[in-house]
Structures are given as structure tokens and as C-alpha cells.
Steps between C-alpha positions, in 0.01 A plus 500: 500500500520872523878492442456280196230722339591724214403864488235431241326214696136550578485480876223325690744440782507778754185562708533880473218715370612697183345819640645795685372621836228763495640840401370652825728248691809583300435875539437472871809284553707773333342775696528317830876476454519866418300566811762326710324163558831313468542381859414208722131451566324315786561134481139406405488781244328830422187519724286667226590216256435227752160663584413511133593140454283403796205687353552328167404166673175636640291283259662198667541610859400821672679662798856463401742783531865584433595275791377202297760581217874468453652634187783283368766513226295292264271185543826301505612690809155448654525124455837482675373709778210264560696180484767642742226609739305175499746211428728344752767238421341155461160638411348463152287706270269368224562667166329467157655319213545611221645791707644842493868401531578712808257339741703186584842670537341756741381217720844335484674824599282495816612148584168360407382225267321569179216254424324530167139429434390430147292748287397274215417581144188289517365716783595826325789525743285531812623268785288223657466481873571126500843566351569770774392259775780253394769761575398671824636394832573644847795698363306673228469866586360664184353450155562733206238557245556701174190605304501625232802278451845541360576285293156342423253775494280286735228701672264410789131519539328553832430133557851398434631781724280383789622145466862612522413727794328216691811285453726770656257558787476134567877464525557840670730626215600850417370585153746705288303613199706635213252725315727716287279450195177587686390765257596311182187292504288441182174355625310635810697639784813375680430229767726587799582345840456849645184533706456134576410395858853392601763722679809323350488647150787700359462665151797580284452753224700723268474784257738330258239340279185696555668842458790386276764585758713182489827699520387716787494201737207604726240281660336443831358266762150540641321313767214554751730329760667801670735281708625324188548840323706624806738200468521531117590866529785407733625256237474773231728722711771238514485411127472845336427761775235663287378546138587772255391851620412684179359187335233468763363849419495387132301184575255698719441739205442206266241344743326837538511639148540193273296246691352351181842425350501128603158449328626673183800264470289200603272563205797486262635192670164323462505564123851367478411197710210422278722525193779280623280228649294473179829466296655249729197275505524476115851350508599135489568345848380807690226536768449836668251625760386855473611678816267731678778720629878584514711530195601140413387190322639160595401263226573128477736458201587144385764400256607130504828449680562869586504677841353840555850649507588334172184631336566854637852490362367395154258790516779728593703388192196621299490833668243452782598529871269330751564318837513120529241369752771313691632837617200511728534158660494129385119520444560772241668252273295467188404868504634824368428842656419791267470854648274699273676827591560606141279656233227306329690531170805346661292231660360404158839500344640298788222245481568457128854403590390265782254323273766458225752369752252248648389378161865446418572310824190284459592418140197673350 
């Protein structure tokens, strides 16, 4: 889809905030390099940054320290670390569908089996425990949750979180909780798996979305389980040795001096979300939930006789780039994903084009 798009296409395709990192982070990155911070660091990362990250979770769980944190080269690196640490050949992991496309291949790399549980439109993309129960067996080692979700924008409340927690406890599963959109939440506060009464919880996070640092490739793993963190840090050594030296000083500066930056961009994303959802729900053949977090909408889009990929290609011909739902698993068929990572003016213009295309395809 990206290769086919023209330079003038309005892009709802890439999940990348259209912001720059806080200026203090860029300035500190530059100065850190000038100061000679261009070498290997400790495998788990800069102690001061790890301590700052641990403190940032105090509202969820007190008493954690730098030992509970491992800095990684992105949330993607963090996920592979975790799967390689937890999954043996012949074991399986329960993964959400629609899904972030890297989850399943990561499990396959480890010799494991990916098993997908449904996150259905009619339940606002929150899984049901009865669907999970059908998939778990004696070889199931972990379950991955992703809230707020890519690609759906689905977001948990406390009751739903507790039901999913109880399922994992009952089946003695590791919980891998991908919470990279934790500070892009539009209603209330983020509902995390951090701080629950269970010692097999591993949190994946990243600065890519919340501090607009996608190209910097920096994230982390945090857990109250120190034995798990010890093993995960070993795996980090064998994959990348350590994260970027100067960059870690830059991220620390952002956390200390631009701590409100995620809330600033979340406010803008909420306005964009409201705009795009309202527009989509006025179009023929479209049903769209209003997400409570992340940077995506995942509407149902129906045109008789056409797949999501065919609809997306028609939209592309008319100058709009979006992602077909089938790219996120079979249950994504019938949906399109729009990332509202462009200006409100461009969203409005793009939605005008989407509406015109859908009217044409529906013979209206």
C-alpha cells in the first residue's frame, strides 16, 4: 500500500505521531554526544533513567527501583526479549486478533505456536474469557494483552482488566502487557496490569508514541518480578548488548523536564479522534466505535462484493492511504484502519475523499 501511494496521497496509514520529540530531549541528545556519551552502556541501561522510569509507575506500584527496569532498543526489541525468555519450542502463546503484526512471528522465531483470541467489534474489541478458555492448554505459557490497542483503539476498564487477570492466574500464565499507548488515553486514566496481585506480569512500554520518538527506537520492560527481570536482561545482552548511550540521557531529560508532553499530544489526538469518528459514522456502510485511547480507529466498512484490501485500493486511487483490516488478521476483514496522525485539516480533507469513494462504490 505504501509503495503504491503517490506523494500527494493523504496518509492515514502509518501509526507514527506527526510531532517531534520535546526540544529538551533533542538538545540533550546533542549535548550528550558532545560530552562523550557515545560508548556501550550497561546491558539494562542508564541507572538514572531506569530509576526515573521505576518512579513513574509509583501510582500503580510502589517500591520498584532500577533493578525492575531494562531499557531496550524499542518496544519491538522488548517483545522479542520477552518471547525468547519465556517461550520454549512446542509451547504456545495467546495473542489478540486483530493484532499488531509482529506478535505472531516473534513467537514463531522462538519455536512456539501463536494462538489468536478474538477481540470483536461488538464488544468494542475487548476479549471475552470464554473465548480464551477455548484456546488454553497445558502447553500455554503466556498471554499477551495490548491496551490501548493497535490496531483497534480498544481500551480496558478495571472490571474487564480484572476478568482477564483472573483468567491468567487461573491458568498460571505469564502476562505480557503491551502498554505503549498508556499515556494516550482520552477518558479517565490508563488501566494497567501493573500493581495487580500477581507476580507473573511483564510490562512492555516505549517512548516512541508518547514522546514522538519512533525513529529513536527506545523502549523498556518493567516488572516487579526481579528474577524475571534478571533473565530478561540476559536476553537483552545477547540480542543488542545495550541501548543507545546518548539517547538515554535525552529520554531522561524529557521525563524530567517535559513530563507533560504526552498529555499535550493526547489532547490533540482526542480532538482528531472525535473528528474522524464523527465523519466516518456519517458515511454509507460504515460503523465506527469511538476509541478511548491510542491513535487509530478500526471501523467496519461494507461494500457489497469487495474485500477490505479492494476497498483500500480504491481509496488509494482516490488519494487516501489507509490499511486494510485483513493486514491485522482474518478477523480484521471487513474493517479498515485509519491512523489519525495528521492535522485536523488533512483529516477533514481525507474524510471528504473517503466519503466520495464509498458513495461511488455503493452506487449512491
